[in-house]
VOLOBA-204145 format. One record per residue (C-alpha): x negated, y, z negated; residue number from 0. Coordinates in steps of 0.1 Angstrom, whole numbers, plus 2048, in hexadecimal, padded with zeros to 3 digits. Layout:
VOLOBA-204145
{node {X, Y, Z}, NUM} ...
//
This chain:
VOLOBA-204145
{node {802, 801, 800}, 0} {node {7F0, 821, 80A}, 1} {node {7F0, 83D, 7EE}, 2} {node {7F0, 860, 7F2}, 3} {node {7CE, 872, 7E7}, 4} {node {7CD, 897, 7E1}, 5} {node {7B0, 8AC, 7EC}, 6} {node {7AC, 8D2, 7EF}, 7} {node {7AB, 8CE, 816}, 8} {node {7CD, 8BD, 818}, 9} {node {7DC, 899, 80F}, 10} {node {7CB, 878, 819}, 11} {node {7E2, 85D, 822}, 12} {node {7D7, 83B, 835}, 13} {node {7B6, 849, 83D}, 14} {node {7C6, 86A, 84D}, 15} {node {7C5, 88D, 83D}, 16} {node {7E4, 8A0, 842}, 17} {node {7E7, 8C8, 842}, 18} {node {808, 8D0, 834}, 19} {node {819, 8EE, 842}, 20} {node {835, 8FF, 82F}, 21} {node {849, 913, 84A}, 22} {node {85B, 92A, 831}, 23} {node {859, 932, 80C}, 24} {node {861, 954, 7FB}, 25} {node {852, 957, 7D9}, 26} {node {849, 973, 7C2}, 27} {node {824, 980, 7C8}, 28} {node {817, 96E, 7AA}, 29} {node {7F9, 954, 7A5}, 30} {node {80F, 939, 797}, 31} {node {81E, 932, 7B7}, 32} {node {7FC, 931, 7CA}, 33} {node {7F4, 916, 7AF}, 34} {node {812, 901, 7BB}, 35} {node {806, 905, 7DD}, 36} {node {7E4, 8F8, 7D5}, 37} {node {7F3, 8DA, 7C1}, 38} {node {806, 8D0, 7E3}, 39} {node {7EE, 8D7, 7EF}, 40} {node {7FC, 8ED, 80E}, 41} {node {7E5, 8F7, 82C}, 42} {node {7FD, 915, 832}, 43} {node {81B, 926, 829}, 44} {node {832, 940, 83C}, 45} {node {836, 95A, 820}, 46} {node {855, 96F, 822}, 47} {node {84A, 994, 81A}, 48} {node {86B, 9A5, 822}, 49} {node {892, 9A0, 829}, 50} {node {8A4, 9C1, 826}, 51} {node {88B, 9D9, 81E}, 52} {node {884, 9F6, 835}, 53} {node {863, 9FF, 846}, 54} {node {853, A14, 828}, 55} {node {85F, 9FA, 80E}, 56} {node {852, 9DD, 823}, 57} {node {82E, 9F0, 825}, 58} {node {82E, 9F3, 7FF}, 59} {node {837, 9CC, 7FE}, 60} {node {818, 9C4, 814}, 61} {node {804, 9DB, 802}, 62} {node {80E, 9C7, 7E0}, 63} {node {808, 9A4, 7F0}, 64} {node {7E5, 9AE, 7FF}, 65} {node {7DB, 9B8, 7DA}, 66} {node {7E8, 998, 7CE}, 67} {node {7D7, 984, 7E8}, 68} {node {7B7, 996, 7DF}, 69} {node {7BA, 98C, 7BC}, 70} {node {7BF, 968, 7C1}, 71} {node {7A9, 962, 7DE}, 72} {node {79C, 942, 7CC}, 73} {node {7C0, 933, 7D6}, 74} {node {7CE, 945, 7F5}, 75} {node {7C2, 95A, 811}, 76} {node {7D7, 96D, 82D}, 77} {node {7D7, 95D, 84F}, 78} {node {7DF, 96A, 872}, 79} {node {7D4, 94E, 889}, 80} {node {7D1, 928, 887}, 81} {node {7AE, 92B, 887}, 82} {node {7B0, 941, 867}, 83} {node {7C8, 926, 855}, 84} {node {7AF, 909, 85D}, 85} {node {795, 91D, 84F}, 86} {node {7A5, 925, 832}, 87} {node {7B0, 900, 82E}, 88} {node {78D, 8F3, 82F}, 89} {node {783, 90B, 815}, 90} {node {79B, 8FB, 7FE}, 91} {node {7B7, 919, 7FD}, 92} {node {7D8, 91D, 80C}, 93} {node {7DE, 935, 82A}, 94} {node {7FB, 94E, 825}, 95} {node {80A, 95B, 844}, 96} {node {81F, 978, 840}, 97} {node {843, 979, 84D}, 98} {node {863, 98D, 84B}, 99} {node {888, 97A, 848}, 100} {node {897, 997, 85C}, 101} {node {88C, 9B4, 871}, 102} {node {89C, 9CF, 85B}, 103} {node {874, 9DD, 855}, 104} {node {872, 9E7, 879}, 105} {node {892, 9F9, 877}, 106} {node {89A, A07, 89A}, 107} {node {877, A0B, 8A4}, 108} {node {864, 9F3, 8BE}, 109} {node {842, A03, 8B5}, 110} {node {846, 9F7, 890}, 111} {node {843, 9D1, 89C}, 112} {node {81E, 9D9, 8A6}, 113} {node {817, 9EB, 885}, 114} {node {823, 9CC, 871}, 115} {node {810, 9B4, 888}, 116} {node {7F0, 9C8, 882}, 117} {node {7F7, 9C3, 85D}, 118} {node {7F6, 99D, 862}, 119} {node {81E, 997, 865}, 120} {node {81F, 97B, 87C}, 121} {node {842, 96C, 879}, 122} {node {864, 980, 879}, 123} {node {887, 971, 874}, 124} {node {89E, 987, 88B}, 125} {node {8BB, 98A, 874}, 126} {node {8C3, 980, 851}, 127} {node {8E7, 974, 84E}, 128} {node {8F8, 996, 85B}, 129} {node {8F5, 9A9, 87C}, 130} {node {8DB, 9C1, 884}, 131} {node {8CB, 9D3, 8A3}, 132} {node {8C0, 9B3, 8B1}, 133} {node {8DB, 998, 8AB}, 134} {node {8F3, 988, 894}, 135} {node {8EC, 975, 876}, 136} {node {900, 957, 86E}, 137} {node {91A, 968, 856}, 138} {node {92B, 97D, 871}, 139} {node {94C, 971, 87C}, 140} {node {941, 978, 8A3}, 141} {node {91F, 975, 8AC}, 142} {node {917, 98B, 8CB}, 143} {node {8F4, 97E, 8D1}, 144} {node {8D5, 98F, 8DA}, 145} {node {8DD, 9B4, 8E0}, 146} {node {8D6, 9BD, 903}, 147} {node {8C3, 9DE, 8FD}, 148} {node {8AE, 9DC, 8DC}, 149} {node {8B2, 9B8, 8D6}, 150} {node {8A1, 9AD, 8F6}, 151} {node {886, 9C6, 8F4}, 152} {node {87B, 9BB, 8CF}, 153} {node {87A, 997, 8DC}, 154} {node {865, 9A4, 8F8}, 155} {node {84D, 9B6, 8E0}, 156} {node {84B, 99A, 8C8}, 157} {node {840, 983, 8E2}, 158} {node {826, 99D, 8EE}, 159} {node {819, 9A3, 8CD}, 160} {node {816, 97E, 8BE}, 161} {node {833, 97F, 8A5}, 162} {node {844, 95D, 8A3}, 163} {node {86A, 961, 8A5}, 164} {node {87E, 951, 88B}, 165} {node {8A1, 94A, 88E}, 166} {node {8AB, 937, 86D}, 167} {node {8C6, 94F, 862}, 168} {node {8D5, 958, 885}, 169} {node {8F6, 951, 892}, 170} {node {8F9, 936, 8AD}, 171} {node {8FD, 94D, 8CB}, 172} {node {8DF, 962, 8BF}, 173} {node {8CA, 943, 8B6}, 174} {node {8D2, 932, 8DC}, 175} {node {8CD, 954, 8ED}, 176} {node {8A9, 95B, 8D9}, 177} {node {89E, 939, 8E3}, 178} {node {8A7, 93F, 908}, 179} {node {89A, 963, 90A}, 180} {node {878, 95C, 8F7}, 181} {node {859, 958, 910}, 182} {node {848, 940, 8F3}, 183} {node {859, 928, 8DC}, 184} {node {86A, 934, 8BE}, 185} {node {871, 926, 89A}, 186} {node {88C, 91B, 884}, 187} {node {875, 91E, 864}, 188} {node {88E, 911, 84C}, 189} {node {8AE, 900, 854}, 190} {node {8BE, 8DF, 859}, 191} {node {8D6, 8CC, 871}, 192} {node {8FA, 8D4, 86E}, 193} {node {906, 8B3, 87C}, 194} {node {8F2, 89F, 864}, 195} {node {8F6, 8B4, 843}, 196} {node {91A, 8C4, 846}, 197} {node {920, 8E1, 833}, 198} {node {90B, 8E6, 814}, 199} {node {90B, 902, 7FD}, 200} {node {904, 91D, 816}, 201} {node {922, 910, 82F}, 202} {node {91B, 8FD, 84E}, 203} {node {914, 91B, 864}, 204} {node {8F3, 91F, 850}, 205} {node {8E8, 8FE, 85E}, 206} {node {8DE, 8FC, 883}, 207} {node {8F2, 8EA, 89E}, 208} {node {8E8, 8CE, 8B2}, 209} {node {8EA, 8E4, 8D1}, 210} {node {8D0, 8FD, 8C1}, 211} {node {8B7, 8E3, 8B5}, 212} {node {8B7, 8D4, 8D9}, 213} {node {8B2, 8F3, 8E9}, 214} {node {895, 8FC, 8D2}, 215} {node {885, 8DC, 8D5}, 216} {node {889, 8E0, 8FB}, 217} {node {873, 8FE, 8FA}, 218} {node {85B, 8F2, 8E3}, 219} {node {867, 902, 8C3}, 220} {node {866, 8F4, 89F}, 221} {node {882, 8F1, 884}, 222} {node {875, 8EE, 863}, 223} {node {88C, 8D7, 84F}, 224} {node {891, 8E2, 82C}, 225} {node {894, 8D0, 80A}, 226} {node {8A7, 8EC, 7FC}, 227} {node {8C2, 8DF, 7E7}, 228} {node {8DC, 8F9, 7F9}, 229} {node {8D8, 8EB, 81B}, 230} {node {8D3, 8C4, 814}, 231} {node {8EC, 8AD, 817}, 232} {node {8F0, 8A3, 7F3}, 233} {node {8E3, 8C4, 7E2}, 234} {node {8CA, 8BD, 7C5}, 235} {node {8D4, 899, 7C6}, 236} {node {8C4, 894, 7E8}, 237} {node {8AA, 879, 7E4}, 238} {node {889, 875, 7F9}, 239} {node {89A, 858, 80F}, 240} {node {8B7, 86F, 817}, 241} {node {8A0, 88B, 820}, 242} {node {88D, 871, 835}, 243} {node {8AF, 868, 845}, 244} {node {8B2, 88B, 852}, 245} {node {891, 88D, 860}, 246} {node {897, 86D, 871}, 247} {node {8B5, 879, 881}, 248} {node {8A5, 898, 88C}, 249} {node {889, 885, 89D}, 250} {node {8A3, 86C, 8AE}, 251} {node {8B3, 88D, 8BB}, 252} {node {896, 8A0, 8CA}, 253} {node {877, 890, 8C0}, 254} {node {85A, 896, 8A7}, 255} {node {84C, 8B2, 8BA}, 256} {node {865, 8CA, 8AE}, 257} {node {866, 8C2, 888}, 258} {node {855, 8D5, 86C}, 259} {node {85B, 8DC, 849}, 260} {node {868, 8FE, 83A}, 261} {node {86D, 8FA, 814}, 262} {node {880, 91D, 811}, 263} {node {871, 91D, 7ED}, 264} {node {878, 93D, 7DD}, 265} {node {86D, 93E, 7B9}, 266} {node {868, 95C, 7A2}, 267} {node {886, 970, 7AF}, 268} {node {8A5, 97C, 79A}, 269} {node {8CA, 973, 79F}, 270} {node {8CE, 997, 7A8}, 271} {node {8B4, 998, 7C2}, 272} {node {8C1, 977, 7D4}, 273} {node {8E4, 988, 7D5}, 274} {node {8D3, 9A5, 7E5}, 275} {node {8C1, 991, 7FF}, 276} {node {8E4, 981, 809}, 277} {node {8FC, 99F, 808}, 278} {node {8E2, 9BC, 80F}, 279} {node {8DE, 9DE, 7FC}, 280} {node {8FC, 9EF, 80C}, 281} {node {916, 9D4, 807}, 282} {node {931, 9D5, 7EC}, 283} {node {936, 9AF, 7EC}, 284} {node {928, 999, 7D1}, 285} {node {920, 979, 7D2}, 286} {node {938, 95C, 7CF}, 287} {node {93C, 94C, 7AB}, 288} {node {930, 92C, 7B8}, 289} {node {90E, 93C, 7C2}, 290} {node {90C, 950, 7A3}, 291} {node {90D, 932, 78E}, 292} {node {8F7, 91D, 7A3}, 293} {node {8D7, 90C, 795}, 294} {node {8B7, 91E, 796}, 295} {node {8A8, 91D, 7BB}, 296} {node {888, 910, 7AF}, 297} {node {887, 8EC, 7B8}, 298} {node {8A1, 8D4, 7C6}, 299} {node {89E, 8B0, 7C5}, 300} {node {887, 897, 7AF}, 301} {node {86E, 893, 7CA}, 302} {node {869, 8B7, 7D3}, 303} {node {86E, 8CC, 7B5}, 304} {node {851, 8E5, 7C3}, 305} {node {83E, 8E7, 7E3}, 306} {node {828, 8CD, 7D2}, 307} {node {840, 8B3, 7DA}, 308} {node {840, 8B6, 800}, 309} {node {824, 89D, 804}, 310} {node {83B, 884, 7F4}, 311} {node {84C, 882, 81A}, 312} {node {82C, 874, 828}, 313} {node {82E, 84F, 81A}, 314} {node {854, 851, 820}, 315} {node {851, 85A, 845}, 316} {node {837, 83E, 847}, 317} {node {84F, 827, 838}, 318} {node {865, 82E, 853}, 319} {node {84F, 824, 86E}, 320} {node {844, 848, 87A}, 321} {node {81F, 847, 886}, 322} {node {804, 85B, 875}, 323} {node {7FF, 873, 890}, 324} {node {826, 879, 890}, 325} {node {827, 87E, 86B}, 326} {node {809, 895, 86F}, 327} {node {81D, 8AA, 888}, 328} {node {83C, 8AC, 872}, 329} {node {828, 8B5, 853}, 330} {node {815, 8D3, 861}, 331} {node {807, 8CC, 884}, 332} {node {826, 8D7, 898}, 333} {node {824, 8FA, 884}, 334} {node {7FF, 8FB, 88D}, 335} {node {808, 8F9, 8B0}, 336} {node {823, 910, 8B2}, 337} {node {80F, 92A, 89F}, 338} {node {7F4, 925, 8B7}, 339} {node {80C, 92C, 8D4}, 340} {node {81C, 949, 8C4}, 341} {node {805, 95C, 8B0}, 342} {node {7F0, 966, 8CD}, 343} {node {7F7, 989, 8DF}, 344} {node {806, 984, 901}, 345} {node {7FE, 9A2, 917}, 346} {node {81B, 9B0, 928}, 347} {node {831, 995, 916}, 348} {node {830, 97D, 934}, 349} {node {834, 95A, 931}, 350} 
//
Protein backbone atom coordinates (compact mmCIF):
# COMPACT_ATOMS: atom_id res chain seq x y z
CA UNK A 1 0.00 0.00 0.00
CA UNK A 2 1.44 3.35 -1.05
CA UNK A 3 1.62 6.01 1.66
CA UNK A 4 1.76 9.80 1.47
CA UNK A 5 4.96 11.54 2.50
CA UNK A 6 4.90 15.29 3.13
CA UNK A 7 7.98 17.21 2.02
CA UNK A 8 8.47 20.98 1.61
CA UNK A 9 8.47 20.63 -2.18
CA UNK A 10 5.23 18.65 -2.30
CA UNK A 11 3.53 15.37 -1.49
CA UNK A 12 5.26 12.10 -2.36
CA UNK A 13 3.06 9.18 -3.34
CA UNK A 14 3.95 6.02 -5.25
CA UNK A 15 7.34 7.42 -6.28
CA UNK A 16 5.98 10.72 -7.60
CA UNK A 17 6.01 14.22 -6.08
CA UNK A 18 2.77 16.17 -6.46
CA UNK A 19 2.65 19.98 -6.53
CA UNK A 20 -0.83 20.83 -5.25
CA UNK A 21 -2.44 24.06 -6.48
CA UNK A 22 -5.50 25.63 -4.85
CA UNK A 23 -7.55 27.49 -7.45
CA UNK A 24 -9.06 29.88 -4.91
CA UNK A 25 -8.73 30.85 -1.27
CA UNK A 26 -9.67 34.07 0.52
CA UNK A 27 -8.07 34.24 3.96
CA UNK A 28 -7.35 37.29 6.03
CA UNK A 29 -3.67 38.29 5.61
CA UNK A 30 -2.27 36.38 8.59
CA UNK A 31 0.62 34.00 9.14
CA UNK A 32 -1.54 31.25 10.64
CA UNK A 33 -3.15 30.56 7.25
CA UNK A 34 0.23 30.47 5.53
CA UNK A 35 1.30 27.84 8.05
CA UNK A 36 -1.70 25.75 7.00
CA UNK A 37 -0.71 26.12 3.35
CA UNK A 38 2.74 24.80 4.18
CA UNK A 39 1.20 21.94 6.15
CA UNK A 40 -0.59 20.77 2.99
CA UNK A 41 1.89 21.57 1.45
CA UNK A 42 0.49 23.75 -1.33
CA UNK A 43 2.66 24.79 -4.26
CA UNK A 44 0.45 27.74 -5.16
CA UNK A 45 -2.79 29.45 -4.11
CA UNK A 46 -4.95 31.98 -5.94
CA UNK A 47 -5.50 34.52 -3.15
CA UNK A 48 -8.53 36.82 -3.38
CA UNK A 49 -7.53 40.40 -2.60
CA UNK A 50 -10.77 42.22 -3.43
CA UNK A 51 -14.49 41.65 -4.05
CA UNK A 52 -16.50 44.88 -3.88
CA UNK A 53 -13.72 47.35 -3.03
CA UNK A 54 -13.16 50.27 -5.39
CA UNK A 55 -9.81 51.15 -6.94
CA UNK A 56 -8.34 53.11 -4.03
CA UNK A 57 -9.56 50.62 -1.41
CA UNK A 58 -8.06 47.77 -3.43
CA UNK A 59 -4.74 49.58 -3.69
CA UNK A 60 -4.70 49.78 0.11
CA UNK A 61 -5.41 46.05 0.35
CA UNK A 62 -2.61 45.27 -2.09
CA UNK A 63 -0.28 47.37 0.02
CA UNK A 64 -1.30 45.46 3.13
CA UNK A 65 -0.79 42.08 1.46
CA UNK A 66 2.63 43.06 0.18
CA UNK A 67 3.68 44.05 3.70
CA UNK A 68 2.39 40.81 5.17
CA UNK A 69 4.15 38.73 2.53
CA UNK A 70 7.41 40.54 3.23
CA UNK A 71 7.03 39.74 6.93
CA UNK A 72 6.35 36.05 6.18
CA UNK A 73 8.75 35.38 3.36
CA UNK A 74 9.93 32.21 5.07
CA UNK A 75 6.53 30.67 4.25
CA UNK A 76 5.11 32.44 1.19
CA UNK A 77 6.02 34.69 -1.73
CA UNK A 78 4.10 36.40 -4.52
CA UNK A 79 4.14 34.82 -7.98
CA UNK A 80 3.14 36.23 -11.36
CA UNK A 81 4.27 33.35 -13.59
CA UNK A 82 4.64 29.59 -13.57
CA UNK A 83 8.40 30.09 -13.37
CA UNK A 84 7.87 32.06 -10.15
CA UNK A 85 5.61 29.35 -8.77
CA UNK A 86 8.12 26.60 -9.49
CA UNK A 87 11.03 28.56 -7.99
CA UNK A 88 9.03 29.35 -4.84
CA UNK A 89 7.91 25.72 -4.52
CA UNK A 90 11.46 24.46 -4.84
CA UNK A 91 12.46 26.85 -2.05
CA UNK A 92 10.01 25.10 0.28
CA UNK A 93 7.43 27.90 0.30
CA UNK A 94 3.94 28.48 -1.12
CA UNK A 95 3.46 30.82 -4.09
CA UNK A 96 0.57 33.26 -3.74
CA UNK A 97 -1.06 34.54 -6.93
CA UNK A 98 -3.11 37.68 -6.39
CA UNK A 99 -6.66 37.67 -7.73
CA UNK A 100 -9.98 39.52 -7.57
CA UNK A 101 -13.41 37.92 -7.18
CA UNK A 102 -15.04 40.82 -8.99
CA UNK A 103 -14.03 43.55 -11.44
CA UNK A 104 -15.34 46.28 -9.12
CA UNK A 105 -11.76 47.54 -8.52
CA UNK A 106 -11.38 48.62 -12.16
CA UNK A 107 -14.56 50.67 -11.77
CA UNK A 108 -15.36 51.71 -15.36
CA UNK A 109 -11.80 52.33 -16.51
CA UNK A 110 -10.04 49.91 -18.88
CA UNK A 111 -6.67 51.43 -17.99
CA UNK A 112 -6.92 50.07 -14.45
CA UNK A 113 -6.64 46.49 -15.68
CA UNK A 114 -3.04 47.24 -16.63
CA UNK A 115 -2.32 49.05 -13.37
CA UNK A 116 -3.45 46.08 -11.31
CA UNK A 117 -1.66 43.60 -13.56
CA UNK A 118 1.56 45.55 -13.04
CA UNK A 119 1.01 45.07 -9.29
CA UNK A 120 0.78 41.32 -9.77
CA UNK A 121 -2.97 40.70 -10.05
CA UNK A 122 -3.09 37.75 -12.46
CA UNK A 123 -6.66 36.47 -12.04
CA UNK A 124 -9.99 38.35 -12.08
CA UNK A 125 -13.49 36.98 -11.68
CA UNK A 126 -15.79 38.97 -13.96
CA UNK A 127 -18.74 39.32 -11.57
CA UNK A 128 -19.58 38.48 -7.99
CA UNK A 129 -23.22 37.31 -7.80
CA UNK A 130 -24.70 40.53 -9.19
CA UNK A 131 -24.62 42.48 -12.43
CA UNK A 132 -21.84 44.93 -13.20
CA UNK A 133 -20.43 46.76 -16.24
CA UNK A 134 -19.09 43.53 -17.74
CA UNK A 135 -21.80 40.91 -17.21
CA UNK A 136 -24.20 39.22 -14.82
CA UNK A 137 -23.72 37.26 -11.65
CA UNK A 138 -25.68 34.12 -10.94
CA UNK A 139 -28.17 35.90 -8.61
CA UNK A 140 -29.67 38.02 -11.38
CA UNK A 141 -33.11 36.87 -12.55
CA UNK A 142 -32.23 37.74 -16.15
CA UNK A 143 -28.69 37.18 -17.37
CA UNK A 144 -28.04 39.52 -20.30
CA UNK A 145 -24.55 38.13 -20.90
CA UNK A 146 -21.32 40.00 -21.60
CA UNK A 147 -22.05 43.68 -22.28
CA UNK A 148 -21.45 44.51 -25.91
CA UNK A 149 -19.33 47.60 -25.18
CA UNK A 150 -17.37 47.64 -21.95
CA UNK A 151 -17.62 43.89 -21.35
CA UNK A 152 -16.14 42.82 -24.66
CA UNK A 153 -13.39 45.43 -24.41
CA UNK A 154 -12.62 44.28 -20.87
CA UNK A 155 -12.19 40.67 -21.99
CA UNK A 156 -9.88 41.77 -24.81
CA UNK A 157 -7.84 43.83 -22.35
CA UNK A 158 -7.55 40.97 -19.87
CA UNK A 159 -6.39 38.65 -22.66
CA UNK A 160 -3.86 41.24 -23.84
CA UNK A 161 -2.40 41.90 -20.40
CA UNK A 162 -2.18 38.31 -19.20
CA UNK A 163 -5.06 38.25 -16.69
CA UNK A 164 -6.83 34.91 -16.33
CA UNK A 165 -10.63 35.27 -16.58
CA UNK A 166 -12.58 33.55 -13.78
CA UNK A 167 -16.31 32.78 -14.16
CA UNK A 168 -17.11 31.11 -10.84
CA UNK A 169 -19.91 33.45 -9.70
CA UNK A 170 -21.16 34.41 -13.17
CA UNK A 171 -24.60 33.61 -14.54
CA UNK A 172 -25.09 30.99 -17.23
CA UNK A 173 -25.23 33.25 -20.29
CA UNK A 174 -22.34 35.38 -19.07
CA UNK A 175 -20.32 32.21 -18.44
CA UNK A 176 -20.97 30.74 -21.89
CA UNK A 177 -20.35 34.01 -23.73
CA UNK A 178 -17.09 34.70 -21.87
CA UNK A 179 -15.81 31.22 -22.72
CA UNK A 180 -16.59 31.86 -26.38
CA UNK A 181 -15.32 35.45 -26.56
CA UNK A 182 -11.99 34.98 -24.77
CA UNK A 183 -9.03 34.49 -27.08
CA UNK A 184 -7.42 32.18 -24.50
CA UNK A 185 -8.81 29.54 -22.12
CA UNK A 186 -10.64 30.73 -19.01
CA UNK A 187 -11.25 29.33 -15.53
CA UNK A 188 -14.00 28.46 -13.13
CA UNK A 189 -11.77 28.54 -10.07
CA UNK A 190 -14.26 27.23 -7.50
CA UNK A 191 -17.54 25.54 -8.41
CA UNK A 192 -19.11 22.12 -8.80
CA UNK A 193 -21.33 20.47 -11.42
CA UNK A 194 -25.02 21.30 -11.01
CA UNK A 195 -26.19 18.03 -12.56
CA UNK A 196 -24.24 15.98 -10.00
CA UNK A 197 -24.58 18.08 -6.83
CA UNK A 198 -28.09 19.49 -7.15
CA UNK A 199 -29.03 22.55 -5.11
CA UNK A 200 -26.53 22.99 -2.29
CA UNK A 201 -26.66 25.80 0.27
CA UNK A 202 -25.99 28.50 -2.31
CA UNK A 203 -28.72 27.23 -4.64
CA UNK A 204 -28.46 25.27 -7.85
CA UNK A 205 -27.56 28.31 -9.96
CA UNK A 206 -24.24 28.67 -8.10
CA UNK A 207 -23.23 25.28 -9.50
CA UNK A 208 -22.15 25.10 -13.14
CA UNK A 209 -24.28 23.45 -15.80
CA UNK A 210 -23.13 20.50 -17.85
CA UNK A 211 -23.26 22.74 -20.93
CA UNK A 212 -20.93 25.28 -19.32
CA UNK A 213 -18.45 22.63 -18.12
CA UNK A 214 -18.35 21.06 -21.58
CA UNK A 215 -17.82 24.46 -23.22
CA UNK A 216 -15.04 25.29 -20.75
CA UNK A 217 -13.28 22.00 -21.41
CA UNK A 218 -13.64 22.32 -25.18
CA UNK A 219 -11.69 25.61 -25.00
CA UNK A 220 -9.01 24.05 -22.73
CA UNK A 221 -10.20 25.78 -19.55
CA UNK A 222 -10.11 24.39 -16.00
CA UNK A 223 -12.78 24.05 -13.29
CA UNK A 224 -11.67 23.97 -9.67
CA UNK A 225 -13.88 21.41 -7.95
CA UNK A 226 -14.54 22.57 -4.42
CA UNK A 227 -14.91 20.74 -1.10
CA UNK A 228 -16.64 23.84 0.31
CA UNK A 229 -19.45 22.48 2.48
CA UNK A 230 -21.90 24.89 0.85
CA UNK A 231 -21.33 23.48 -2.64
CA UNK A 232 -21.02 19.74 -2.06
CA UNK A 233 -23.73 17.12 -2.38
CA UNK A 234 -24.05 16.34 1.33
CA UNK A 235 -22.58 19.49 2.90
CA UNK A 236 -20.20 18.92 5.79
CA UNK A 237 -21.15 15.24 5.80
CA UNK A 238 -19.63 14.73 2.33
CA UNK A 239 -17.02 12.01 2.61
CA UNK A 240 -13.76 11.70 0.72
CA UNK A 241 -15.28 8.88 -1.31
CA UNK A 242 -18.32 10.99 -2.20
CA UNK A 243 -16.11 13.87 -3.28
CA UNK A 244 -14.16 11.35 -5.34
CA UNK A 245 -17.45 10.33 -6.95
CA UNK A 246 -17.87 13.91 -8.16
CA UNK A 247 -14.34 14.10 -9.51
CA UNK A 248 -14.87 10.84 -11.39
CA UNK A 249 -18.22 12.08 -12.73
CA UNK A 250 -16.61 15.21 -14.19
CA UNK A 251 -13.72 13.16 -15.57
CA UNK A 252 -16.22 10.92 -17.35
CA UNK A 253 -17.98 14.02 -18.68
CA UNK A 254 -15.04 16.04 -20.04
CA UNK A 255 -11.80 14.22 -19.21
CA UNK A 256 -9.12 14.95 -16.63
CA UNK A 257 -7.53 17.83 -18.55
CA UNK A 258 -10.23 20.25 -17.35
CA UNK A 259 -10.16 19.34 -13.65
CA UNK A 260 -8.44 21.19 -10.83
CA UNK A 261 -9.18 22.01 -7.19
CA UNK A 262 -10.52 25.24 -5.70
CA UNK A 263 -11.02 25.05 -1.95
CA UNK A 264 -12.88 28.38 -1.52
CA UNK A 265 -11.27 28.41 1.93
CA UNK A 266 -11.98 31.83 3.48
CA UNK A 267 -10.90 31.80 7.13
CA UNK A 268 -10.63 34.72 9.51
CA UNK A 269 -13.51 36.85 8.22
CA UNK A 270 -16.48 37.92 10.33
CA UNK A 271 -20.08 37.13 9.50
CA UNK A 272 -20.67 40.79 8.66
CA UNK A 273 -17.89 40.72 6.08
CA UNK A 274 -19.29 37.56 4.50
CA UNK A 275 -22.72 39.18 4.26
CA UNK A 276 -21.12 42.19 2.58
CA UNK A 277 -19.45 39.95 -0.01
CA UNK A 278 -22.78 38.46 -0.96
CA UNK A 279 -24.99 41.55 -0.85
CA UNK A 280 -22.58 44.42 -1.61
CA UNK A 281 -22.22 47.67 0.30
CA UNK A 282 -25.22 49.41 -1.21
CA UNK A 283 -27.78 46.66 -0.62
CA UNK A 284 -30.52 46.99 1.99
CA UNK A 285 -31.00 43.23 1.94
CA UNK A 286 -29.79 41.08 4.79
CA UNK A 287 -28.62 37.51 4.61
CA UNK A 288 -31.32 34.82 4.89
CA UNK A 289 -31.71 33.28 8.33
CA UNK A 290 -30.25 29.96 7.21
CA UNK A 291 -27.03 31.68 6.13
CA UNK A 292 -26.76 33.68 9.34
CA UNK A 293 -26.98 30.49 11.42
CA UNK A 294 -24.60 28.40 9.33
CA UNK A 295 -21.60 26.77 10.95
CA UNK A 296 -18.25 28.56 10.60
CA UNK A 297 -16.98 28.65 7.05
CA UNK A 298 -13.61 27.20 7.95
CA UNK A 299 -13.46 23.48 7.20
CA UNK A 300 -16.15 21.33 5.72
CA UNK A 301 -15.72 17.57 5.91
CA UNK A 302 -13.58 15.41 8.17
CA UNK A 303 -11.10 14.72 5.38
CA UNK A 304 -10.51 18.40 4.53
CA UNK A 305 -10.87 20.57 7.61
CA UNK A 306 -8.25 22.92 6.12
CA UNK A 307 -6.30 22.96 2.84
CA UNK A 308 -3.87 20.58 4.55
CA UNK A 309 -6.43 17.88 3.82
CA UNK A 310 -6.43 18.30 0.05
CA UNK A 311 -3.64 15.75 -0.34
CA UNK A 312 -6.04 13.08 0.96
CA UNK A 313 -7.56 13.09 -2.50
CA UNK A 314 -4.39 11.62 -4.04
CA UNK A 315 -4.76 8.04 -2.71
CA UNK A 316 -8.53 8.22 -3.30
CA UNK A 317 -8.01 8.99 -6.99
CA UNK A 318 -5.36 6.26 -7.15
CA UNK A 319 -7.84 3.80 -5.64
CA UNK A 320 -10.29 4.67 -8.41
CA UNK A 321 -7.80 3.75 -11.12
CA UNK A 322 -6.62 7.15 -12.29
CA UNK A 323 -3.01 7.05 -13.45
CA UNK A 324 -0.34 8.90 -11.49
CA UNK A 325 -0.04 11.36 -14.39
CA UNK A 326 -3.78 12.04 -14.37
CA UNK A 327 -3.72 12.59 -10.62
CA UNK A 328 -0.82 14.99 -11.05
CA UNK A 329 -2.85 16.98 -13.58
CA UNK A 330 -5.92 17.24 -11.35
CA UNK A 331 -3.98 18.11 -8.19
CA UNK A 332 -2.16 21.02 -9.81
CA UNK A 333 -0.77 20.32 -13.25
CA UNK A 334 -3.83 21.59 -15.09
CA UNK A 335 -3.72 24.88 -13.20
CA UNK A 336 -0.04 25.27 -14.03
CA UNK A 337 -0.73 24.64 -17.71
CA UNK A 338 -3.54 27.20 -17.71
CA UNK A 339 -1.43 29.77 -15.84
CA UNK A 340 1.34 29.33 -18.42
CA UNK A 341 -1.14 30.01 -21.21
CA UNK A 342 -2.88 33.00 -19.66
CA UNK A 343 -0.45 34.94 -17.44
CA UNK A 344 1.66 35.93 -20.48
CA UNK A 345 0.79 39.28 -22.14
CA UNK A 346 -0.49 38.96 -25.71
CA UNK A 347 0.32 41.99 -27.92
CA UNK A 348 -2.86 43.19 -29.53
CA UNK A 349 -4.84 40.46 -27.78
CA UNK A 350 -4.64 38.16 -30.81
CA UNK A 351 -5.31 34.47 -30.44
